[in-house]
C-alpha positions as CSV (number, residue, x, y, z in Angstrom):
1,M,-1.1,53.4,24.6
2,N,1.6,51.6,25.5
3,T,-0.6,48.2,24.9
4,T,-0.2,49.7,21.0
5,V,3.5,50.6,21.2
6,L,4.0,46.9,22.3
7,N,1.6,45.3,19.8
8,N,3.1,47.8,16.9
9,N,6.8,47.3,17.9
10,T,5.4,43.4,18.1
11,L,4.1,43.7,14.6
12,E,7.5,45.3,13.8
13,L,9.6,42.2,14.9
14,N,7.4,39.9,13.1
15,S,7.6,41.3,10.1
16,Q,11.3,40.9,10.3
17,N,10.7,37.4,11.0
18,P,12.4,35.5,8.5
19,L,10.5,32.1,8.8
20,L,7.2,34.5,8.4
21,Q,8.3,35.6,5.1
22,K,7.1,33.7,2.1
23,W,10.6,31.7,-0.2
24,T,12.0,34.1,-2.9
25,G,14.7,33.8,-5.2
26,P,14.8,31.2,-8.3
27,Y,12.6,27.7,-8.4
28,G,9.5,29.6,-7.1
29,G,11.1,30.4,-3.9
30,V,13.4,28.7,-1.7
31,P,14.3,28.1,2.1
32,S,16.3,31.0,3.4
33,F,18.3,28.5,5.7
34,H,21.0,31.0,6.1
35,E,18.5,33.7,7.8
36,Y,16.8,30.8,10.1
37,K,17.6,31.3,14.1
38,V,15.8,28.9,16.5
39,S,14.6,32.1,18.7
40,D,12.6,32.6,15.2
41,F,10.6,29.6,15.7
42,K,8.0,30.1,18.8
43,P,6.2,33.6,17.4
44,A,6.6,32.5,13.9
45,I,4.6,29.4,14.8
46,E,2.0,31.2,17.0
47,I,1.3,33.8,14.6
48,A,1.2,31.3,11.8
49,I,-1.0,28.8,13.7
50,Q,-3.6,31.9,14.3
51,E,-3.2,32.7,10.9
52,K,-4.2,29.2,9.5
53,L,-7.1,28.9,12.1
54,D,-8.3,32.6,10.6
55,E,-8.1,30.7,7.0
56,L,-10.3,27.8,8.4
57,D,-12.6,30.1,9.7
58,K,-13.3,32.2,6.9
59,I,-13.7,28.9,5.0
60,A,-16.1,27.0,7.2
61,S,-18.2,30.4,7.7
62,N,-18.5,30.9,3.9
63,Q,-22.6,31.8,3.4
64,E,-22.3,30.3,0.0
65,S,-23.3,26.8,-0.6
66,P,-20.6,24.5,-0.3
67,S,-18.6,23.3,-3.2
68,F,-15.2,21.8,-4.3
69,E,-14.0,25.6,-4.9
70,N,-15.2,27.3,-2.1
71,T,-14.1,24.5,0.6
72,I,-11.9,21.5,-0.7
73,E,-9.8,23.6,-3.1
74,A,-9.8,26.8,-0.3
75,L,-8.5,24.0,2.1
76,E,-5.7,23.4,-0.3
77,L,-4.6,26.6,-0.5
78,S,-4.8,27.7,3.2
79,G,-2.2,27.3,5.9
80,K,0.8,27.9,3.6
81,T,2.7,29.8,6.4
82,I,2.8,26.8,8.5
83,A,3.3,24.1,6.3
84,R,6.3,26.5,5.8
85,I,8.0,26.5,8.8
86,R,6.8,23.1,9.9
87,E,9.6,21.7,7.1
88,I,12.1,23.7,8.5
89,F,11.0,22.9,11.9
90,E,11.6,19.1,11.0
91,V,15.4,19.9,10.0
92,F,16.4,21.9,12.9
93,S,15.0,18.7,14.6
94,S,16.6,15.9,12.6
95,N,19.7,17.1,11.0
96,I,20.9,20.5,12.9
97,F,19.3,19.9,16.5
98,T,20.6,21.6,19.5
99,P,19.7,21.6,23.2
100,E,18.4,25.1,22.4
101,F,15.8,24.0,19.9
102,G,15.0,21.1,22.0
103,I,13.3,23.6,24.5
104,V,11.3,25.4,21.7
105,E,10.8,22.1,20.1
106,T,9.4,20.7,23.6
107,E,6.8,23.7,24.0
108,M,5.6,24.2,20.4
109,S,5.1,20.3,19.1
110,P,1.6,20.1,21.2
111,K,0.8,23.6,20.0
112,L,1.0,21.8,16.3
113,S,-0.9,18.6,17.3
114,E,-3.4,21.5,18.8
115,L,-3.7,23.0,15.1
116,N,-4.8,19.5,13.6
117,D,-7.1,19.0,16.1
118,K,-8.8,22.2,15.7
119,M,-9.2,21.6,11.9
120,Y,-10.4,18.3,11.8
121,Q,-12.9,18.9,14.6
122,N,-14.5,21.7,13.0
123,H,-18.1,20.9,12.8
124,K,-19.0,23.8,10.7
125,L,-15.8,22.7,8.3
126,F,-16.7,19.1,8.2
127,L,-20.4,19.2,7.3
128,R,-19.1,21.5,4.3
129,I,-16.8,18.5,3.7
130,E,-19.3,16.0,4.3
131,T,-22.0,17.7,2.1
132,I,-19.7,17.8,-1.2
133,Y,-18.9,14.3,-0.7
134,N,-22.8,13.3,-0.7
135,S,-23.9,16.3,-3.3
136,E,-24.4,15.8,-7.0
137,E,-21.2,17.8,-7.6
138,Y,-19.5,15.3,-6.4
139,E,-20.4,13.1,-9.5
140,S,-18.9,15.6,-11.7
141,L,-15.7,15.9,-10.4
142,N,-13.0,15.0,-12.5
143,S,-11.3,11.7,-11.1
144,E,-8.4,13.5,-9.2
145,Q,-11.0,15.9,-7.6
146,Q,-13.2,12.9,-6.3
147,R,-10.2,11.8,-4.9
148,L,-9.1,14.6,-2.9
149,V,-12.8,15.4,-1.8
150,W,-12.8,11.7,-0.4
151,W,-9.1,12.1,1.1
152,Y,-10.5,15.0,3.2
153,Y,-13.7,13.0,4.3
154,T,-12.0,10.0,5.1
155,N,-9.2,11.7,7.0
156,F,-11.9,14.2,9.2
157,V,-13.7,11.1,10.2
158,R,-10.7,8.9,11.1
159,E,-9.7,11.6,13.3
160,G,-12.7,12.3,15.0
161,A,-15.2,14.4,13.2
162,K,-18.5,12.8,13.9
163,L,-17.8,12.5,18.0
164,N,-19.5,14.4,20.0
165,S,-17.9,17.6,21.9
166,N,-16.8,15.6,25.0
167,D,-15.0,13.2,23.1
168,K,-13.4,15.5,20.7
169,Q,-11.8,17.4,23.3
170,K,-10.3,13.7,24.7
171,V,-9.1,13.1,21.7
172,A,-7.7,16.4,21.4
173,N,-6.3,16.0,25.0
174,I,-4.4,12.6,24.2
175,N,-2.8,13.8,20.8
176,Q,-1.2,17.0,22.5
177,E,0.3,14.5,25.4
178,L,1.6,12.3,22.3
179,A,3.3,15.1,20.5
180,L,5.0,15.9,23.8
181,L,6.1,12.5,24.4
182,F,7.1,11.8,21.1
183,T,9.5,14.5,21.2
184,K,11.0,13.4,24.0
185,F,11.3,9.9,23.4
186,S,13.4,11.1,20.2
187,Q,15.4,13.6,22.2
188,N,16.0,10.6,24.6
189,L,17.5,8.4,21.9
190,L,19.2,11.4,20.2
191,A,20.7,11.7,23.3
192,E,22.0,8.3,24.3
193,E,23.5,8.3,20.7
194,Q,25.7,11.7,21.0
195,N,26.7,10.9,24.3
196,Q,27.8,7.2,24.5
197,F,30.8,5.6,22.6
198,I,33.0,2.6,23.1
199,E,37.1,3.6,23.8
200,L,39.7,2.2,21.7
201,K,42.8,2.5,24.2
202,S,45.1,0.8,22.5
203,E,46.7,-0.4,19.2
204,K,45.0,-4.1,19.5
205,D,41.4,-2.6,20.0
206,F,42.0,-1.4,16.0
207,D,42.6,-5.2,15.1
208,G,40.7,-6.0,11.9
209,L,39.1,-2.7,11.4
210,P,39.0,-1.1,8.2
211,E,41.9,2.0,7.4
212,E,38.6,4.7,7.2
213,I,37.3,3.4,9.8
214,K,40.2,3.3,12.1
215,K,40.7,7.0,11.0
216,A,37.1,8.3,11.6
217,A,37.8,6.8,15.4
218,I,40.9,8.7,15.7
219,A,39.5,11.8,14.3
220,E,36.2,11.3,16.6
221,A,38.5,10.9,19.7
222,K,40.3,14.3,18.6
223,A,36.9,16.3,17.7
224,R,35.5,15.1,21.5
225,K,38.8,15.9,23.0
226,I,38.9,12.6,24.7
227,E,42.5,11.5,25.5
228,T,42.0,7.9,24.2
229,L,43.7,6.6,20.6
230,G,39.9,6.5,19.0
231,C,36.0,6.1,19.8
232,I,33.0,4.5,17.9
233,L,29.8,6.4,18.3
234,N,26.7,4.7,19.4
235,T,25.1,5.1,15.9
236,R,24.4,2.3,13.4
237,S,26.3,3.7,10.7
238,S,29.3,3.0,13.6
239,I,28.2,0.4,15.6
240,E,27.7,-2.3,12.4
241,P,30.7,-1.8,10.8
242,F,32.9,-2.4,14.1
243,L,30.5,-5.2,15.1
244,T,31.8,-6.7,11.2
245,F,35.1,-6.2,11.4
246,S,36.8,-5.7,15.2
247,K,38.7,-9.1,16.0
248,N,38.3,-7.5,19.3
249,R,34.8,-10.0,21.2
250,N,35.1,-8.3,24.7
251,L,35.2,-5.0,22.8
252,R,32.3,-6.1,20.3
253,Q,29.9,-7.2,23.1
254,K,30.5,-4.1,24.9
255,A,29.9,-1.8,21.7
256,F,26.5,-4.5,21.1
257,D,25.6,-3.8,24.4
258,I,25.5,-0.4,24.5
259,F,23.5,-0.2,20.9
260,V,20.9,-2.6,21.9
261,K,20.2,-0.6,25.4
262,R,20.1,2.8,23.8
263,G,16.5,4.1,25.7
264,D,17.0,1.3,28.3
265,N,19.5,2.0,31.0
266,G,17.2,3.8,33.5
267,N,18.4,6.8,33.2
268,E,17.3,10.4,32.6
269,N,17.0,8.9,28.8
270,D,15.4,6.1,29.7
271,N,12.4,5.5,27.3
272,N,10.4,2.9,29.2
273,A,8.1,5.1,30.9
274,I,7.4,7.6,28.1
275,L,6.6,4.2,25.6
276,I,4.2,2.6,28.1
277,S,2.6,6.3,27.9
278,I,2.3,6.0,24.3
279,L,0.7,2.8,24.1
280,K,-2.0,3.8,26.7
281,L,-3.0,6.8,25.1
282,R,-3.2,5.3,21.9
283,S,-5.2,2.7,23.0
284,E,-7.6,5.1,24.5
285,K,-7.5,7.4,21.6
286,A,-8.3,4.4,19.3
287,V,-11.7,3.3,21.6
288,L,-12.8,6.6,21.6
289,L,-12.6,6.9,17.4
290,G,-14.6,3.6,17.4
291,Y,-12.0,1.1,17.4
292,S,-11.1,-1.9,19.1
293,S,-6.9,-1.2,19.4
294,F,-4.5,1.5,17.6
295,A,-3.5,-1.5,15.3
296,E,-7.0,-1.5,13.6
297,W,-7.4,2.4,13.5
298,S,-3.7,2.5,12.2
299,M,-4.5,0.3,9.3
300,S,-7.8,1.7,8.3
301,N,-5.8,4.1,5.8
302,K,-3.6,1.2,4.5
303,M,-3.7,-1.2,1.6
304,A,-3.5,-3.6,3.9
305,K,-6.8,-3.2,5.3
306,N,-6.4,-5.3,8.8
307,P,-4.1,-6.9,11.1
308,G,-4.8,-10.0,10.1
309,E,-3.5,-9.6,6.7
310,T,0.3,-8.4,7.8
311,L,0.1,-11.3,10.3
312,A,-0.3,-13.8,7.7
313,L,2.2,-12.1,5.4
314,M,4.9,-12.2,8.3
315,H,4.2,-15.4,9.2
316,S,4.6,-16.8,5.8
317,V,8.2,-15.6,5.5
318,W,8.9,-16.0,9.0
319,K,9.6,-19.9,9.1
320,P,12.0,-19.9,5.9
321,A,13.9,-16.7,7.2
322,V,14.4,-18.8,10.5
323,D,15.6,-21.5,8.5
324,K,17.8,-19.7,6.7
325,V,19.4,-18.4,10.0
326,H,19.9,-21.6,11.6
327,Q,21.8,-22.7,8.3
328,D,24.2,-19.7,8.6
329,V,24.8,-20.3,12.0
330,A,25.8,-23.7,11.9
331,E,28.1,-22.4,9.0
332,M,29.5,-19.6,11.8
333,Q,30.2,-22.2,14.2
334,K,32.6,-24.2,12.4
335,I,34.4,-21.7,11.9
336,V,34.5,-20.4,15.1
337,D,35.5,-24.1,16.2
338,A,38.3,-24.8,13.4
339,E,40.1,-21.3,14.6
340,G,39.5,-22.8,18.6
341,G,37.5,-20.5,20.2
342,N,35.4,-21.9,23.0
343,F,31.6,-20.3,22.5
344,K,28.4,-20.2,21.0
345,I,27.7,-17.7,18.5
346,E,26.1,-14.7,20.5
347,P,24.5,-11.6,18.6
348,W,28.2,-9.4,19.0
349,D,29.8,-12.4,17.0
350,Y,26.8,-12.8,13.9
351,R,28.3,-9.9,11.6
352,H,31.7,-10.7,12.2
353,Y,31.3,-14.7,11.4
354,A,28.7,-13.8,8.9
355,E,31.6,-11.9,7.2
356,K,33.8,-14.9,7.4
357,V,31.2,-17.1,6.0
358,R,31.1,-14.8,3.2
359,K,34.7,-14.9,2.0
360,S,34.9,-18.7,2.7
361,K,32.1,-19.5,1.1
362,Y,31.8,-16.5,-1.9
363,D,35.6,-15.8,-1.7
364,L,33.8,-12.1,-1.1
365,D,35.2,-9.4,1.1
366,Q,32.7,-6.7,2.1
367,N,35.9,-4.8,2.4
368,E,37.4,-5.5,-1.0
369,V,34.0,-4.6,-2.4
370,K,33.9,-1.2,-0.5
371,Q,37.0,0.1,-2.1
372,Y,35.2,0.4,-5.3
373,L,32.2,1.9,-3.5
374,Q,32.7,5.6,-3.6
375,L,30.1,8.1,-2.6
376,E,30.9,10.5,-5.1
377,N,30.6,7.8,-8.1
378,L,27.5,6.6,-6.1
379,R,25.7,9.7,-6.4
380,K,26.6,10.0,-9.9
381,S,25.5,6.6,-10.5
382,M,21.8,7.7,-9.3
383,F,21.6,10.5,-11.4
384,W,22.5,8.1,-14.3
385,V,19.9,5.4,-13.6
386,A,17.6,8.5,-13.4
387,G,18.2,9.5,-16.5
388,K,18.0,6.1,-18.3
389,L,14.8,5.6,-16.4
390,F,12.9,8.4,-16.2
391,N,14.8,11.4,-19.0
392,L,16.0,13.4,-15.7
393,S,19.5,15.4,-15.4
394,F,20.9,17.0,-12.6
395,K,22.7,20.3,-12.5
396,Q,24.8,21.4,-9.5
397,I,23.7,24.8,-8.4
398,D,26.0,26.7,-5.9
399,T,23.9,29.6,-5.0
400,I,20.9,28.0,-3.0
401,P,21.1,28.5,0.7
402,V,22.1,25.4,3.1
403,F,21.6,24.3,6.7
404,H,25.3,23.1,7.0
405,P,28.2,23.3,4.9
406,D,27.9,19.3,3.9
407,V,24.6,19.7,2.2
408,R,24.7,20.2,-2.0
409,V,21.8,21.5,-4.2
410,W,21.1,19.7,-7.7
411,E,18.7,21.3,-10.0
412,V,16.6,18.5,-11.4
413,N,15.4,18.4,-15.5
414,N,13.0,16.4,-17.6
415,D,15.3,16.2,-20.8
416,E,12.1,15.0,-23.0
417,T,10.2,18.4,-21.9
418,G,12.8,20.5,-21.3
419,K,11.0,21.8,-18.0
420,T,12.7,21.9,-14.7
421,I,11.1,19.7,-12.2
422,G,12.3,20.4,-8.7
423,L,15.6,20.5,-6.7
424,W,17.1,17.9,-4.7
425,Y,19.3,18.7,-1.6
426,F,22.0,15.8,-0.3
427,D,23.3,15.9,3.3
428,P,25.0,13.0,3.2
429,Y,27.4,12.8,6.0
430,A,26.9,12.1,10.4
431,R,27.6,14.7,13.0
432,A,26.4,15.6,16.2
433,G,23.3,17.1,16.3
434,K,21.9,14.9,13.3
435,R,19.7,11.8,14.0
436,S,20.8,8.6,13.0
437,G,19.2,6.8,9.9
438,A,18.6,8.1,6.5
439,W,15.2,9.4,5.1
440,M,13.5,11.6,2.6
441,S,12.5,15.2,3.4
442,S,10.2,17.0,1.4
443,Y,10.3,20.6,2.0
444,R,7.9,21.7,-0.5
445,D,5.5,19.5,-2.3
446,Q,4.7,19.7,-6.0
447,Q,1.3,20.9,-6.9
448,K,-0.3,22.6,-10.1
449,L,-2.9,24.5,-8.1
450,S,0.0,27.2,-7.1
451,N,1.8,26.1,-9.7
452,V,5.3,24.9,-7.4
453,L,7.9,22.9,-8.0
454,P,9.0,19.9,-5.4
455,I,11.9,20.5,-3.2
456,V,13.2,17.2,-2.1
457,S,16.1,16.2,0.1
458,N,18.1,13.1,0.9
459,N,19.7,12.5,4.1
460,C,22.3,9.9,5.5
461,N,24.9,9.3,8.3
462,F,27.7,8.2,6.1
463,I,31.2,8.1,7.9
464,K,33.2,11.6,6.8
465,G,36.3,10.9,5.8
466,N,39.7,13.2,6.3
467,A,39.6,16.1,3.3
468,N,40.6,15.3,-0.4
469,E,40.0,11.3,0.5
470,P,36.9,10.1,-1.1
471,V,34.3,8.5,1.2
472,L,34.2,4.9,0.7
473,I,30.5,3.0,2.1
474,S,29.3,-0.3,2.4
475,W,27.1,-2.5,-0.2
476,D,24.6,-2.0,2.3
477,D,25.0,1.4,2.6
478,A,25.1,1.7,-1.4
479,T,21.5,0.1,-1.2
480,T,20.1,2.4,1.5
481,L,21.5,5.3,-0.9
482,F,19.8,4.1,-3.7
483,H,16.7,3.4,-1.7
484,E,16.2,7.0,-0.2
485,F,16.6,8.5,-3.6
486,G,13.8,6.3,-5.1
487,H,11.6,8.2,-2.5
488,A,12.9,11.3,-3.7
489,L,12.3,10.9,-7.3
490,H,9.0,9.8,-6.1
491,G,8.7,13.0,-4.8
492,L,10.3,14.5,-7.8
493,S,8.3,13.1,-10.2
494,S,4.9,14.0,-8.9
495,N,2.7,15.6,-11.5
496,V,-0.5,16.4,-9.8
497,T,-3.1,19.0,-8.9
498,Y,-3.7,19.6,-5.6
499,P,-0.7,19.4,-2.3
500,S,-2.4,16.7,-0.2
501,L,-2.4,14.1,-2.8
502,S,1.4,15.0,-4.2
503,G,4.2,12.8,-4.3
504,T,5.3,10.2,-1.6
505,A,1.6,11.2,0.0
506,V,0.4,7.8,-0.5
507,A,-0.6,4.5,2.2
508,R,2.5,4.0,4.5
509,D,2.7,0.4,3.3
510,Y,2.8,1.6,-0.7
511,V,5.6,4.4,0.0
512,E,8.3,2.1,0.3
513,F,7.5,0.2,-3.0
514,P,9.1,3.0,-5.1
515,S,12.1,3.2,-2.7
516,Q,12.8,-0.6,-2.7
517,L,12.2,-1.0,-6.2
518,L,15.0,1.5,-7.3
519,E,17.6,-0.6,-5.5
520,H,17.8,-2.9,-7.8
521,W,19.7,-1.1,-10.2
522,L,22.5,-0.6,-8.3
523,A,23.6,-4.2,-8.9
524,T,23.2,-3.6,-12.4
525,P,25.8,-4.5,-14.9
526,E,25.8,-1.0,-16.5
527,V,26.3,0.7,-12.9
528,L,28.6,-1.7,-11.7
529,N,30.8,-1.1,-14.8
530,K,30.8,2.6,-15.1
531,F,30.6,3.9,-11.6
532,A,32.2,1.2,-9.4
533,L,35.6,2.3,-9.7
534,H,38.5,1.4,-7.3
535,Y,39.1,4.9,-5.5
536,K,42.9,4.0,-6.1
537,T,43.0,2.6,-9.4
538,N,40.2,3.8,-10.9
539,E,39.8,0.3,-12.5
540,P,36.3,-1.0,-12.5
541,L,35.0,-4.2,-10.8
542,S,36.6,-7.1,-12.6
543,E,34.0,-9.5,-13.9
544,S,35.1,-12.1,-11.6
545,L,34.3,-9.9,-8.7
546,V,31.1,-8.7,-10.1
547,E,30.6,-12.8,-10.4
548,R,31.0,-13.3,-6.9
549,I,28.7,-10.3,-5.9
550,E,26.0,-11.6,-7.5
551,K,26.5,-15.2,-6.3
552,A,26.4,-13.8,-2.8
553,A,23.4,-11.2,-3.4
554,N,21.2,-13.5,-0.9
555,F,23.6,-14.2,1.4
556,N,22.6,-13.3,4.8
557,E,18.9,-12.6,3.6
558,G,17.6,-14.6,6.8
559,F,19.6,-12.4,9.6
560,A,18.0,-9.4,7.7
561,T,14.6,-10.6,7.0
562,V,14.3,-12.1,10.6
563,E,15.6,-9.0,12.4
564,T,13.5,-7.0,10.5
565,I,10.2,-9.0,10.7
566,S,10.7,-9.6,14.4
567,S,10.5,-5.7,14.8
568,S,7.1,-5.9,12.7
569,F,5.6,-8.8,14.6
570,V,6.6,-6.9,18.2
571,D,5.4,-3.2,16.7
572,M,1.9,-5.1,15.6
573,E,1.3,-7.1,19.1
574,L,2.1,-3.6,20.9
575,H,-0.6,-1.8,19.0
576,L,-3.2,-4.9,19.1
577,T,-2.9,-5.1,23.3
578,T,-5.2,-2.9,25.1
579,E,-3.5,-3.8,28.3
580,T,-0.4,-1.9,30.1
581,I,2.7,-3.4,28.9
582,N,6.4,-4.0,30.9
583,P,8.3,-3.4,27.7
584,V,11.0,-5.9,28.6
585,T,8.8,-8.8,29.5
586,F,6.4,-8.5,26.4
587,E,9.5,-8.2,24.1
588,E,10.7,-11.4,25.4
589,K,7.0,-13.2,25.3
590,I,6.4,-12.3,21.8
591,L,10.2,-13.4,20.4
592,K,9.6,-16.2,23.0
593,K,6.7,-17.3,20.9
594,L,8.0,-17.0,17.5
595,N,11.1,-19.1,18.5
596,M,13.2,-16.0,17.7
597,P,16.6,-17.4,16.7
598,S,18.9,-16.4,20.1
599,E,22.1,-15.6,17.9
600,I,20.2,-12.2,16.4
601,V,18.2,-9.4,18.4
602,M,15.4,-7.5,17.0
603,R,16.7,-4.5,14.9
604,H,14.8,-2.1,17.0
605,R,14.0,-2.9,20.5
606,I,11.1,-1.5,22.3
607,P,12.9,1.4,24.4
608,Q,14.5,2.8,20.9
609,F,12.0,2.2,18.5
610,A,11.7,5.6,16.9
611,H,9.8,4.5,13.9
612,I,7.0,3.8,16.1
613,F,7.4,5.9,19.0
614,S,8.7,9.3,17.6
615,G,5.1,9.5,15.6
616,D,2.5,8.0,14.5
617,G,3.9,7.4,11.3
618,Y,4.8,3.6,11.2
619,A,3.2,2.9,14.6
620,A,1.4,-0.7,13.9
621,G,2.9,0.0,10.3
622,Y,6.9,-1.2,10.7
623,Y,5.3,-4.4,8.5
624,S,5.0,-1.7,5.5
625,Y,8.5,-2.5,4.4
626,L,7.7,-6.4,4.2
627,W,4.3,-5.2,1.9
628,A,5.9,-3.2,0.0
629,D,9.0,-5.7,-0.9
630,V,6.0,-8.3,-2.3
631,I,5.1,-5.3,-4.4
632,N,9.0,-4.5,-5.0
633,A,9.6,-8.0,-6.0
634,D,6.7,-8.7,-8.4
635,A,7.4,-5.2,-10.1
636,Y,11.2,-6.0,-11.2
637,E,10.3,-9.2,-11.9
638,A,8.5,-7.2,-14.9
639,F,11.5,-5.8,-16.4
640,I,13.2,-9.0,-15.8
641,E,10.4,-10.6,-18.2
642,G,10.8,-7.5,-20.5
643,S,14.2,-6.4,-22.2
644,G,15.7,-6.0,-18.9
645,P,16.3,-2.8,-15.9
646,Y,16.8,-0.2,-18.2
647,D,13.7,-1.2,-20.8
648,K,12.4,2.2,-21.8
649,E,9.0,1.4,-22.8
650,L,8.4,-0.5,-19.2
651,A,9.9,2.6,-17.3
652,K,8.1,5.3,-19.0
653,R,4.9,3.1,-17.9
654,L,6.3,2.7,-14.3
655,Y,6.7,6.7,-14.3
656,D,3.0,7.1,-15.6
657,T,1.6,5.0,-13.0
658,V,3.6,4.9,-9.9
659,F,6.4,7.7,-10.0
660,S,4.2,10.5,-10.8
661,V,0.4,9.8,-10.1
662,G,0.8,10.8,-6.3
663,N,-2.3,9.7,-4.2
664,T,-4.9,10.8,-7.3
665,I,-5.5,7.0,-7.3
666,D,-6.2,4.3,-5.1
667,N,-2.6,2.3,-5.0
668,E,-3.6,-0.7,-5.6
669,I,-5.2,0.1,-9.1
670,G,-2.1,2.6,-9.8
671,Y,-0.3,-0.7,-9.3
672,E,-2.1,-2.5,-11.7
673,N,-2.2,-0.4,-14.2
674,F,1.9,-0.8,-14.3
675,R,1.8,-4.7,-13.6
676,G,-1.8,-5.6,-15.4
677,R,-2.7,-7.5,-12.5
678,A,-2.4,-7.7,-8.5
679,P,1.4,-8.5,-7.2
680,K,2.1,-12.0,-6.6
681,S,4.0,-12.9,-3.2
682,N,6.1,-15.8,-4.5
683,A,8.2,-13.0,-6.2
684,L,9.2,-11.8,-2.9
685,M,10.0,-15.5,-1.8
686,K,12.3,-16.2,-5.3
687,A,14.1,-12.6,-4.9
688,R,15.0,-13.7,-1.0
689,N,15.8,-17.4,-2.2
690,F,13.4,-19.2,0.2
691,Q,11.7,-22.2,0.0
692,I,8.4,-21.3,-2.1
693,T,4.9,-22.8,-1.1
694,D,1.8,-23.0,-3.0
695,E,-0.1,-19.7,-3.2
C-alpha cells in the first residue's frame, strides 16, 4: 500500500517536472529556461531514458515485416523527450555551469552514453535496419530516404552492432568510462580557467593595455573582491589581448605560463592521467570494432577517408607556414634589438612584437581598427549579409524565456517565401560558469517529419564593458563572430525531412566549410563601409584604413597556421598510436620531428585540448579546420570569378546545394553541385599567401 502511494507521489512530481514537458508557446514551442532547475535533471533523464528504451523495444519487437515507415521513420520520431533534455543539459554544462550541476553531470553522463549503446547494440533493431538496407524496398525509396537508411546502417555497424555479445558489453563499458572521463576533463579545464588569474598590482602593470581591457580588469578584480587594481582571467579571450598589448614582459610571461599550463599543474584539476586513460580506452574500443587505431575508426565517417590523406595535406601546408614564421620572427627580432632589448623572441613575446611589425610594416594598429568594431554593429552586419545572400531577415523577440539576462532572441524569416524559418539565440559575453571559446548549439533541428522549426544559438566570450558603453572587439574576434554565425545559418537554412540528416549533421571535416566561408564577408567593402563605424564619431573606416587592412590581410598567417596545424598533427599522432604515452614527452617528440618554431606553442597543448578530450567529436579530427579551409578557399574563388561576394545567382546555388541540404546527399557531391567540380588545394595556398607547388 505504501509503495503505491510513493509511486503515485513520484508520478505526480514527475508530471510537474518542467524538463519532461513538451516545449510550449510560439514557433512550435520553445525551451522554458526560466523553469528549469538543476534538481530536475536526474529524475527527468532517468524517466526520458526509459521512455526512449520502451520506444526502441516497441520498434524492434514489431511483428510486421521491417519497412522504412515502421522502423526507420519510427526511429526518427522516437526519443523526443530525451533529445530536448540533452540540449538543456548541454546549456547548463557549457553556459551556466555550477558545482551543483557538476555533480549531476558526473552522475548522468555515463547513463546518457549507456542509452546510445543500448540502441546501437539492440540486435533485433539492427536486423530490421539491415533487412531494409538490403531490401527491394530500398530501391524504391527517394534519395533522402535511401540516405537515411544508409546513415542508420553505417552508424549501427560503426558502433558495434555486428559484434558478439561479449564484445558489445566491452564497448559499452568503455563508452561509459569515457563519458565520465570527458566530463571530468571539461570540469577540470573550466576550474583552471575560472580560478586562476594574473594580478595587476600597480599602474605600471597596465602599461600598453587599451582602455576597454583596463576597465574589464578593474571590474573583474572588484567582482572577485580581490585587493588588487585589476586581474586578467585565465581564458583565451582575456589572455591573448593581454599578450598582444602589455608592455610588461615579466607579466606577459606569467600570463602565458598559466594559460599553457591549464590542466597540467599536478593539482586536483590535472588532466594528464585522465587523457592517458581516454587514449587507452579509445584504442581498445577501436580494436574491438575492427580498426587498427582510433584514428582509423574516427575517420571512417569523414570526407577524408584515412589518416594518410590528412597528414599529406598538413605536410603540404606546414613547410611554407614555418618559412613564413621564420621571416616574421626575423622582423620582430629587429624591433627588439632596435629597442635595446637583450633577449630572443619567446612565445610570450610573439603576439606583442607581431603587433609592432604590423604597425611598422602596414601602418596598421589592431587597437585602431578595434575602435570601429562595435559588437552590436557587427551583429547587424551579419543579419545584413544573410539578407543579401539568402533573403533572410531577423526580428528581435523579447517574450521568449532565456537562461541568462545577457541572452537575446531573434525570429528568422525568409523574405522570399514570407515564412518564419527558425529562432536565433545570442549569448555573447564571458562570465563565471561559462566555458571558454565560441560555439554554435542547436536546441532543436529542423525537420518536416514533425514539421518543426530549428532553434539555434551562437555563444561567445567577449568581455562585457561598462553599462551604456559599446563593446569593442578585435578583428580576430569579429572573424570568429562571422564564423559561428555561418554555423547558425547552416542550421537555420536546413530544409530536410528527417532530423538525423538536418542542418549541421554533416561530416566533421565538412561542417566547418560553411562557417569558414562566411568569414570572408566581414572584410567586404559593403560591410566595412556600412557597419564598421567609430564608436565615438560614428564615422566609417577611412579609405586609407580599409586599404591598410586589405594589405595586411595575410599578415601573421604563418603563426595562425603553425599553431593550429601543430595541434592537428599531435591530435592525429595521439590517435594513431596504440601505446600508452607520456603527454609531455609525446608532445615534445612530435613537435621536434616537425621542427616546430621555438617561438610558438601549439594552440591547444594536450592537457587542455578540449576539442579532442571533452568528447569524441574532434578526436583525430582537429585537421577538419584545415580540410574545410581548402573547400572554403576554393568556394570563395567562385565568387571572385563571378560578379563578387554578393552575386545573387551564386548565393542561391550555395544555399540550395550546401546550406539547406544538411546530410541528405554525399558531402563531396553537394560541393560539386555548387562548384561544378571537386575543390582545388591551390586556392588555400593562394588565400594564405604561401608558396604554391605544382599539384
